[in-house]
Structures are given as structure tokens and as C-alpha cells.
Residue frames as a rotation matrix with the C-alpha (Angstrom) as fourth column:
MET 1
0.451 0.242 0.859 8.83
0.578 0.654 -0.488 7.78
-0.680 0.717 0.155 9.46
ILE 2
-0.501 -0.756 -0.422 11.07
0.058 -0.515 0.855 8.81
-0.864 0.404 0.301 6.54
ARG 3
0.546 0.732 -0.408 9.56
-0.308 -0.277 -0.910 10.34
-0.779 0.622 0.075 3.51
CYS 4
-0.670 -0.703 0.237 10.54
0.017 0.304 0.952 8.56
-0.742 0.642 -0.192 0.35
ASP 5
0.312 0.913 0.264 7.39
0.357 0.145 -0.923 9.36
-0.881 0.382 -0.280 -1.68
ASN 6
0.817 -0.004 -0.576 9.28
-0.470 -0.585 -0.661 11.29
-0.334 0.811 -0.480 -4.38
MET 7
-0.088 -0.931 0.355 12.11
-0.365 0.362 0.858 8.77
-0.927 -0.054 -0.371 -4.68
SER 8
0.116 0.196 0.974 10.62
0.691 0.688 -0.221 7.27
-0.713 0.699 -0.056 -7.84
GLU 9
0.860 0.254 0.441 10.82
0.494 -0.629 -0.600 10.70
0.125 0.734 -0.667 -9.39
THR 10
0.162 -0.903 -0.397 14.54
0.694 -0.182 0.697 11.28
-0.702 -0.389 0.597 -9.20
ARG 11
0.970 0.150 -0.194 15.31
0.011 -0.816 -0.577 14.65
-0.245 0.558 -0.793 -10.76
THR 12
0.129 -0.960 0.247 18.46
0.775 0.253 0.580 14.85
-0.619 0.116 0.777 -12.92
PRO 13
0.007 -0.249 -0.969 20.27
-0.394 -0.891 0.226 17.51
-0.919 0.380 -0.104 -14.95
GLU 14
0.901 0.197 -0.387 20.52
-0.424 0.202 -0.883 17.26
-0.095 0.959 0.266 -18.70
VAL 15
0.205 -0.858 0.471 23.27
-0.157 0.446 0.881 14.78
-0.966 -0.254 -0.044 -19.60
LEU 16
-0.383 -0.436 -0.814 25.37
-0.874 -0.115 0.472 14.13
-0.299 0.893 -0.337 -22.69
THR 17
0.784 0.474 -0.401 24.37
-0.595 0.759 -0.266 11.28
0.178 0.447 0.877 -24.96
ARG 18
0.793 -0.439 0.422 26.33
0.152 0.814 0.561 8.04
-0.590 -0.380 0.712 -24.56
ASP 19
0.554 -0.566 0.610 28.33
0.795 0.142 -0.590 8.78
0.247 0.812 0.529 -27.73
GLU 20
0.546 -0.322 0.773 29.21
-0.169 -0.947 -0.275 12.30
0.820 0.020 -0.572 -26.58
TYR 21
0.830 -0.168 0.532 30.12
-0.531 0.060 0.846 10.99
-0.174 -0.984 -0.039 -23.10
LEU 22
0.739 -0.529 0.418 32.41
0.473 0.849 0.238 8.31
-0.481 0.022 0.877 -24.55
LYS 23
0.546 -0.551 0.632 34.34
0.546 -0.338 -0.766 10.90
0.635 0.763 0.117 -26.67
LEU 24
0.815 -0.281 0.507 35.54
-0.527 -0.722 0.447 12.66
0.241 -0.632 -0.736 -23.44
SER 25
-0.164 -0.942 -0.293 39.00
-0.400 0.335 -0.853 11.91
0.902 -0.023 -0.432 -22.23
PRO 26
-0.079 0.170 -0.982 39.25
0.657 0.750 0.077 9.70
0.749 -0.640 -0.171 -19.13
GLN 27
-0.835 -0.298 -0.463 40.02
0.547 -0.538 -0.641 12.74
-0.058 -0.788 0.613 -16.87
GLU 28
-0.800 0.596 0.068 37.14
-0.537 -0.762 0.361 14.76
0.267 0.252 0.930 -18.40
ARG 29
-0.089 0.764 -0.639 34.79
-0.038 0.638 0.769 11.71
0.995 0.093 -0.028 -17.96
GLU 30
-0.413 -0.114 -0.903 35.70
0.828 0.366 -0.425 11.47
0.379 -0.924 -0.056 -14.24
ARG 31
-0.964 0.030 -0.266 35.02
0.087 -0.903 -0.421 15.22
-0.253 -0.428 0.867 -13.70
TYR 32
-0.622 0.770 -0.143 31.82
-0.550 -0.300 0.779 15.06
0.558 0.563 0.610 -15.77
ILE 33
-0.151 0.501 -0.852 30.44
0.368 0.829 0.422 12.06
0.918 -0.250 -0.309 -13.80
ARG 34
-0.573 -0.151 -0.806 31.18
0.819 -0.088 -0.566 13.68
0.014 -0.985 0.174 -10.47
GLU 35
-0.964 0.223 -0.144 29.58
-0.225 -0.974 -0.007 16.95
-0.142 0.025 0.990 -11.51
ILE 36
-0.389 0.881 -0.271 26.42
-0.420 0.093 0.903 15.28
0.820 0.465 0.334 -12.80
LEU 37
-0.182 0.211 -0.960 26.21
0.716 0.698 0.018 13.18
0.674 -0.685 -0.278 -9.54
ARG 38
-0.864 -0.241 -0.443 26.75
0.483 -0.644 -0.593 16.44
-0.143 -0.726 0.673 -7.51
GLN 39
-0.798 0.602 -0.023 23.95
-0.553 -0.716 0.427 18.27
0.241 0.353 0.904 -9.38
THR 40
-0.157 0.789 -0.594 21.57
-0.080 0.589 0.804 15.26
0.984 0.174 -0.029 -9.11
VAL 41
-0.397 0.025 -0.918 22.06
0.862 0.353 -0.363 14.90
0.315 -0.935 -0.162 -5.31
ASN 42
-0.940 -0.049 -0.338 21.51
0.181 -0.911 -0.371 18.67
-0.290 -0.410 0.865 -4.93
MET 43
-0.721 0.681 -0.126 18.37
-0.550 -0.453 0.702 18.58
0.420 0.576 0.701 -6.96
ASN 44
0.138 0.693 -0.708 16.83
0.077 0.705 0.705 15.79
0.987 -0.152 0.044 -4.82
ARG 45
-0.268 -0.330 0.905 16.63
-0.737 -0.535 -0.413 17.24
0.620 -0.778 -0.100 -1.29
TYR 46
0.627 0.501 0.596 15.15
-0.767 0.530 0.362 13.99
-0.134 -0.684 0.717 0.12
GLY 47
-0.133 -0.837 0.531 18.04
-0.598 0.495 0.630 12.10
-0.790 -0.234 -0.567 -1.18
VAL 48
0.432 0.157 -0.888 18.89
-0.855 0.384 -0.348 9.51
0.286 0.910 0.300 -3.90
THR 49
0.475 -0.326 0.817 19.90
-0.253 0.839 0.482 5.86
-0.843 -0.436 0.316 -3.94
VAL 50
-0.620 -0.775 -0.123 22.27
-0.410 0.187 0.893 4.12
-0.669 0.604 -0.433 -6.29
PRO 51
-0.498 0.457 0.737 19.48
0.717 0.695 0.053 2.10
-0.488 0.555 -0.673 -7.98
HIS 52
0.590 0.758 -0.280 17.55
0.503 -0.616 -0.607 5.32
-0.632 0.217 -0.744 -8.72
LEU 53
0.212 -0.644 -0.735 20.73
-0.524 -0.710 0.471 6.96
-0.825 0.285 -0.487 -10.07
SER 54
-0.763 -0.569 0.306 21.66
-0.084 0.557 0.826 4.03
-0.641 0.605 -0.472 -12.23
LYS 55
-0.051 0.852 0.520 18.03
0.836 0.322 -0.444 3.95
-0.546 0.412 -0.729 -13.64
ASN 56
0.794 0.556 -0.246 18.03
0.426 -0.798 -0.427 7.66
-0.434 0.234 -0.870 -14.42
LEU 57
0.457 -0.716 -0.528 21.67
-0.687 -0.661 0.303 8.30
-0.566 0.224 -0.794 -15.48
PRO 58
0.865 -0.072 -0.497 23.73
-0.377 0.560 -0.738 6.68
0.331 0.825 0.457 -18.21
PHE 59
-0.140 -0.971 0.194 26.43
-0.878 0.031 -0.478 5.46
0.458 -0.237 -0.857 -15.81
ASP 60
-0.094 -0.071 -0.993 27.21
0.127 0.989 -0.083 2.00
0.987 -0.134 -0.084 -14.46
SER 61
0.851 0.525 0.026 26.12
0.018 -0.080 0.997 1.38
0.525 -0.848 -0.077 -10.85
ARG 62
0.465 -0.755 -0.463 29.68
0.881 0.338 0.332 0.61
-0.094 -0.562 0.821 -9.84
THR 63
-0.443 -0.605 0.661 30.90
0.670 -0.714 -0.204 3.91
0.596 0.353 0.722 -11.30
ILE 64
0.309 0.666 0.679 28.11
-0.134 -0.676 0.724 5.75
0.941 -0.315 -0.120 -9.44
GLU 65
0.920 0.031 -0.392 29.08
0.355 0.362 0.862 4.00
0.169 -0.932 0.322 -6.14
LYS 66
-0.020 -0.999 -0.026 32.72
0.987 -0.015 -0.163 4.87
0.163 -0.029 0.986 -6.61
HIS 67
-0.461 -0.181 0.869 31.99
0.306 -0.951 -0.036 8.56
0.833 0.249 0.494 -7.13
LEU 68
0.558 0.743 0.371 29.41
-0.152 -0.348 0.925 8.72
0.816 -0.573 -0.081 -4.31
SER 69
0.693 -0.390 -0.606 31.94
0.703 0.550 0.451 7.13
0.157 -0.739 0.655 -2.03
ILE 70
-0.402 -0.871 0.283 34.56
0.840 -0.474 -0.264 9.75
0.364 0.131 0.922 -2.91
MET 71
-0.227 0.459 0.859 31.93
-0.016 -0.884 0.468 12.53
0.974 0.092 0.208 -2.44
THR 72
0.840 0.492 -0.229 31.04
0.168 0.166 0.972 11.13
0.516 -0.855 0.057 1.01
TYR 73
0.242 -0.859 -0.451 34.70
0.968 0.244 0.055 10.95
0.063 -0.450 0.891 1.98
THR 74
-0.711 -0.570 0.412 35.26
0.592 -0.801 -0.085 14.58
0.378 0.183 0.907 0.99
ASN 75
-0.573 0.551 -0.606 32.06
0.530 -0.315 -0.787 15.67
-0.625 -0.773 -0.111 2.83
GLU 76
-0.938 0.311 -0.153 30.31
-0.326 -0.641 0.695 16.96
0.119 0.702 0.702 -0.29
ILE 77
0.106 0.954 -0.280 27.37
-0.524 0.293 0.800 14.58
0.845 0.062 0.531 0.55
TYR 78
-0.653 -0.251 0.714 26.36
-0.745 0.382 -0.547 12.44
-0.135 -0.889 -0.437 3.50
THR 79
-0.534 0.455 -0.713 24.56
-0.157 0.775 0.612 9.08
0.830 0.439 -0.342 3.88
VAL 80
-0.261 0.554 0.791 21.70
-0.943 0.030 -0.332 7.76
-0.207 -0.832 0.514 5.91
ARG 81
-0.908 -0.012 -0.419 21.09
-0.166 0.928 0.333 4.05
0.385 0.372 -0.845 6.15
ILE 82
-0.078 0.958 0.275 17.47
-0.975 -0.016 -0.223 2.92
-0.210 -0.286 0.935 6.20
GLY 83
0.760 0.242 0.602 17.58
-0.187 0.970 -0.154 -0.91
-0.622 0.005 0.783 6.60
PRO 84
0.180 -0.744 0.643 19.55
0.730 0.539 0.419 -2.15
-0.659 0.394 0.641 3.62
THR 85
0.591 0.182 0.786 19.14
0.750 -0.484 -0.451 1.12
0.298 0.856 -0.423 1.75
ILE 86
-0.346 -0.695 -0.630 21.70
0.774 -0.591 0.228 3.82
-0.531 -0.409 0.742 1.65
LEU 87
0.734 0.606 0.307 20.27
0.679 -0.674 -0.292 7.31
0.030 0.423 -0.906 1.01
TYR 88
-0.474 -0.877 0.076 22.72
0.880 -0.470 0.068 9.98
-0.024 0.099 0.995 -0.33
LEU 89
0.680 0.698 -0.225 21.93
0.723 -0.689 0.045 13.56
-0.124 -0.193 -0.973 0.69
PRO 90
0.309 -0.588 0.747 23.52
0.314 -0.679 -0.664 16.96
0.897 0.440 -0.025 -0.08
ASN 91
0.001 -0.425 -0.905 25.77
0.995 0.093 -0.042 18.11
0.102 -0.901 0.422 2.69
SER 92
-0.402 -0.129 0.906 24.96
0.291 -0.957 -0.007 21.86
0.868 0.261 0.423 2.18
ARG 93
-0.617 0.284 0.734 22.50
-0.760 -0.458 -0.461 22.10
0.206 -0.843 0.498 5.05
ALA 94
-0.957 0.247 -0.152 20.68
0.274 0.941 -0.198 19.43
0.094 -0.231 -0.968 7.06
LEU 95
-0.164 0.938 -0.304 17.66
0.732 -0.091 -0.676 21.65
-0.662 -0.333 -0.672 7.54
HIS 96
-0.780 -0.070 0.623 15.92
0.550 -0.551 0.628 23.82
0.299 0.832 0.468 5.04
PRO 97
-0.814 0.550 -0.186 13.58
-0.279 -0.652 -0.705 26.71
-0.509 -0.522 0.684 5.78
ALA 98
-0.454 0.760 0.466 9.96
0.831 0.549 -0.086 25.56
-0.321 0.348 -0.881 5.08
ILE 99
0.677 0.653 0.339 8.76
0.722 -0.678 -0.137 29.15
0.141 0.338 -0.931 4.91
GLU 100
-0.083 -0.749 0.657 10.58
0.513 -0.597 -0.616 32.47
0.854 0.286 0.434 4.58
ILE 101
0.542 0.423 0.726 9.14
-0.342 -0.678 0.650 33.77
0.768 -0.600 -0.223 7.84
GLU 102
-0.288 -0.624 -0.727 11.45
0.706 0.375 -0.601 33.98
0.647 -0.686 0.333 10.93
GLU 103
0.689 0.579 0.436 10.17
0.081 -0.659 0.747 35.51
0.720 -0.480 -0.502 14.04
THR 104
-0.614 -0.789 -0.018 12.16
0.187 -0.123 -0.975 37.10
0.767 -0.601 0.223 16.91
LEU 105
0.606 0.783 -0.137 10.57
0.268 -0.040 0.963 36.88
0.749 -0.620 -0.234 20.35
GLU 106
-0.537 -0.691 0.485 11.74
-0.324 -0.362 -0.874 38.46
0.779 -0.626 -0.030 23.61
VAL 107
0.593 0.657 -0.466 10.93
0.143 0.483 0.864 36.51
0.792 -0.579 0.193 26.75
ASN 108
0.903 -0.197 -0.381 12.20
0.377 -0.061 0.924 37.68
-0.205 -0.978 0.019 30.24
GLY 109
0.607 -0.664 -0.437 14.84
-0.515 -0.747 0.419 39.92
-0.605 -0.029 -0.796 28.63
ARG 110
-0.476 -0.755 0.451 16.22
-0.015 0.520 0.854 37.18
-0.880 0.399 -0.259 26.31
GLU 111
0.077 0.356 -0.931 15.82
-0.926 -0.320 -0.199 37.21
-0.369 0.878 0.305 22.51
TYR 112
-0.281 -0.101 0.954 14.86
0.099 0.986 0.134 34.04
-0.954 0.132 -0.268 20.62
ASN 113
-0.505 0.098 -0.858 14.77
-0.853 -0.208 0.478 33.44
-0.132 0.973 0.189 16.93
VAL 114
-0.156 0.523 0.838 11.96
-0.039 0.844 -0.534 30.95
-0.987 -0.116 -0.111 15.83
SER 115
-0.466 0.005 -0.885 11.77
-0.879 -0.119 0.462 29.43
-0.103 0.993 0.060 12.41
VAL 116
0.640 0.578 0.506 9.81
-0.381 0.811 -0.444 26.63
-0.667 0.091 0.739 10.81
LEU 117
-0.353 -0.849 -0.393 12.29
-0.866 0.136 0.482 24.18
-0.356 0.510 -0.783 9.19
GLN 118
0.791 0.611 0.025 11.83
-0.542 0.720 -0.435 21.22
-0.284 0.330 0.900 6.97
ASN 119
-0.458 -0.878 -0.138 14.05
-0.848 0.385 0.364 18.20
-0.267 0.284 -0.921 6.31
ARG 120
-0.607 0.228 -0.762 13.45
-0.420 0.721 0.550 14.63
0.675 0.654 -0.342 5.04
LEU 121
-0.840 0.296 -0.454 11.79
0.527 0.639 -0.560 13.78
0.125 -0.710 -0.693 8.42
GLY 122
0.197 0.979 0.059 9.13
0.947 -0.206 0.248 16.51
0.255 0.007 -0.967 8.19
GLU 123
0.102 -0.075 0.992 8.56
0.118 -0.989 -0.087 20.03
0.988 0.126 -0.092 9.42
PHE 124
0.090 -0.172 -0.981 9.83
0.975 0.218 0.051 21.37
0.205 -0.961 0.187 12.80
VAL 125
0.931 0.106 0.348 9.95
0.017 -0.968 0.250 24.48
0.364 -0.227 -0.903 14.83
PHE 126
0.077 -0.965 -0.250 13.52
0.838 0.199 -0.508 25.61
0.540 -0.171 0.824 15.44
ILE 127
0.980 0.182 0.085 14.19
0.090 -0.777 0.623 27.91
0.179 -0.602 -0.778 18.44
GLN 128
0.004 -1.000 -0.023 17.59
0.783 0.018 -0.622 29.58
0.622 -0.015 0.783 18.80
């Protein structure tokens, strides 16, 4: 089961007012939108959807989709399809340490690193 419990609480960085945003040159606007989307995706480790972004950001959903598509193509983010919903996730790391503790075990002369990891699917033990 995929956790989407925090999806309604999409975290966003502070954004310019609409008037300030419209005063930017077209090139500055493009860079600004992409940076705000990058920050927003990175702030929401369980992912974001276009409807949540368009609800929480002052950008048109078509503009958001365009920039997310470019960011997906350049591997800045990745997508997961859940039924008809596309979830956008940061491409920094697929797994995140759940706790700072990492243990090293030796078994039959071999060394194993054991960590507890967390991603959008839950917590897991990772043995390397």
C-alpha cells in the first residue's frame, strides 16, 4: 500500500506574489518556476501531484506539467503511476535512512552493513 496520507499537506517554499512574478522577464520566469517546482518536490519526500501543485502554487497546471516533464526528462525527478495518478518524486535517492544507526556485522568471515531505510512504501531493513 502506498502512503499518501500527507499529500493534502503539500509543503511549498515561499513564492513571489503574482504581481512580482509577472514582472520577471520570460527567461527569469522559466527559471523561477523550475526552481520553485524543484524545491517543492524536494520538500515532499512522498511525492507531489499536479493537482496538489496547482492548488498550492500560483502557476497554471499546464505550466507545471510542462516543467515537470522537462525535469523528468533530465532525471531531476522521477514518476510513479498509481492508477490514473502520476506522483512526482525527487531523484536524489530512492531510499532515505529512517534512523541514523547503521550496524556492521561479521558472519562467517564476511562483513555486512545493516541499515533501516524508509521510502514512500514504508520502512525496510537494508543489508549490504
